[in-house]
C-alpha positions, 0 to 999 in steps of 0.5 A, spaced: 500 500 500 502 506 498 500 513 499 495 517 495 492 524 495 485 526 492 483 532 489 476 534 491 475 539 486 476 536 480 477 528 482 484 527 480 489 522 484 496 523 485 501 517 488 505 520 493 509 514 495 512 508 491 514 503 495 514 496 492 517 491 498 513 493 504 506 496 505 505 502 509 502 501 516 498 506 520 497 512 516 495 518 520 493 525 517 494 532 521 499 538 520 505 532 518 502 526 515 505 520 518 506 513 517 509 507 519 513 502 515 518 496 517 517 498 524 520 506 523 516 512 523 516 517 517 513 524 516 510 526 509 510 534 509 
């Protein structure tokens, strides 16, 4: 699983991450979007 964004105004989608070996776990949105992969936390700002 990778992160995607979706534009509510025009319905366009954009892939934000391109992982192929492991899935992202526990995505969370907020001031800095975070997710876990391979027991490490990452921030997507």
